[in-house]
C-alpha positions as CSV (number, residue, x, y, z in Angstrom):
1,M,86.0,40.5,12.1
2,P,84.5,38.8,9.1
3,F,86.4,36.7,6.9
4,C,85.8,35.2,3.5
5,N,84.7,31.5,3.8
6,N,86.7,30.4,0.6
7,C,90.1,32.2,1.0
8,G,90.2,33.4,4.7
9,R,91.0,37.0,3.9
10,Y,89.4,39.7,5.8
11,V,86.4,41.5,4.3
12,S,84.8,44.6,5.7
13,H,81.5,44.7,7.6
14,D,80.0,46.8,4.8
15,F,81.0,44.1,2.2
16,V,79.3,41.4,4.4
17,R,76.2,43.6,4.7
18,V,76.0,44.2,0.9
19,F,77.1,41.0,-0.7
20,G,76.9,38.4,2.1
21,W,74.2,36.2,3.4
22,E,73.2,35.9,7.2
23,G,76.6,37.6,8.2
24,E,78.9,35.5,5.9
25,V,80.5,35.6,2.5
26,E,81.6,32.7,0.4
27,H,83.8,34.6,-1.8
28,C,85.5,37.9,-1.8
29,L,87.2,40.3,-4.2
30,D,90.4,38.4,-3.8
31,C,89.1,35.0,-4.8
32,A,86.3,35.8,-7.2
33,R,85.9,38.2,-10.2
34,H,84.1,41.5,-9.7
35,A,81.1,40.3,-12.0
36,D,80.8,37.1,-10.1
37,I,80.3,39.1,-6.8
38,H,77.8,41.3,-8.4
39,D,75.9,38.2,-9.6
40,G,75.8,36.8,-6.0
41,A,78.8,34.6,-5.6
42,A,79.5,36.0,-2.2
43,A,76.2,34.9,-0.9
44,R,76.4,31.3,-2.2
């Protein structure tokens, strides 16, 4: 199960596939704004 590296919440495999980097995400929709996720915050 994938989790957000920032807040520890569960994220779906599809979220990781689309917004993550190398199977991980740095921020999720619970700890970052939608605009930030769209701009790559999840992959940083």
